N, C-alpha and C positions, 0 to 999 in steps of 0.2 A: 504494500500500500504506500510505502514511503516513496516509491518511484512516481506515484501520482500526487505526492505532496500531502498525504494523509498519514498522521502519526497514530498508530493503533496501539493501545495499551490495555492490558487485562488486569483487573483488580485481583487480589488474593482470593476473595470469595468467588469470583467468576472462575478462576482456575480450579478451585475445589469443586464447584458445581459441574464443570465440564468433565472432570475426572470421575465424579460420582455417576453422572449420566452415562458416560462411556462404559463404566463398569456394569451399570444396570442393564444397558442394552446388550452388552456382551454376554451377561448371565442369562438373559431371556431369549437370545438368539444364538447364532454361531459366535464363538469366541474368536475373533480375528485380531485381538490385541490392539496394538498401536494404530493399525489401519483404521479401526473404528474411531479412534481419537482424531486422526487426521480428517476423516469424513465429517465428524461432528463439528470440528473447528471450521471446516469449509462451509458447512450449513450456517453456522453462526455469522460468518463474515461475508456471506454472499451478497447481502443487500448493500453493505458498505462498499464492497468491491465493485458492485455495479455502478454505484453513484460516485465512486472515487474521483473520476475525472472532473466532476463538478465541485469537489470538496477540497480543492487545493488550499493548503495551509491550516486545515482543521486537525485538531487533536481529538480523536474519538476514543472514549473510554468504554470498554466492555465490562459490565458489572454482572453480578449474579442475576439481577432482575432482567437484564437484557438477554442473557443466556436462556433463562426460563421462557421469556417471550418468544424468542426465535425457535425454540425447540418444543413449545407447548403442543403444537399439532402433531408432532412426531411421537411424543411420549403418550399421547392419548390413544394412539392406535393399538389395536390388539396384536397385530402382527408387525412388529417393528422392522423385521428384516426386509420388508418391501420398500421401506422408506429410507433406511440408512444402510449402506453397504456393510 
């Protein structure tokens, strides 16, 4: 994102939430380890990434609430494997 002029930072509670969700999804579906984590981070950052060219100079902070908002529809699904690799 910094190549687009957007500084992206994650709060400690966001990192904990991401790890917890990755562990939960791995436990409920196929355990693919760190690949799940990478996919979840991609899902969390996709909106910012899409709008990054218009956000030059913005410092964007990802917190626990933002993580929960971005992943709410995924976590509500009964078969999570269809939605996150």
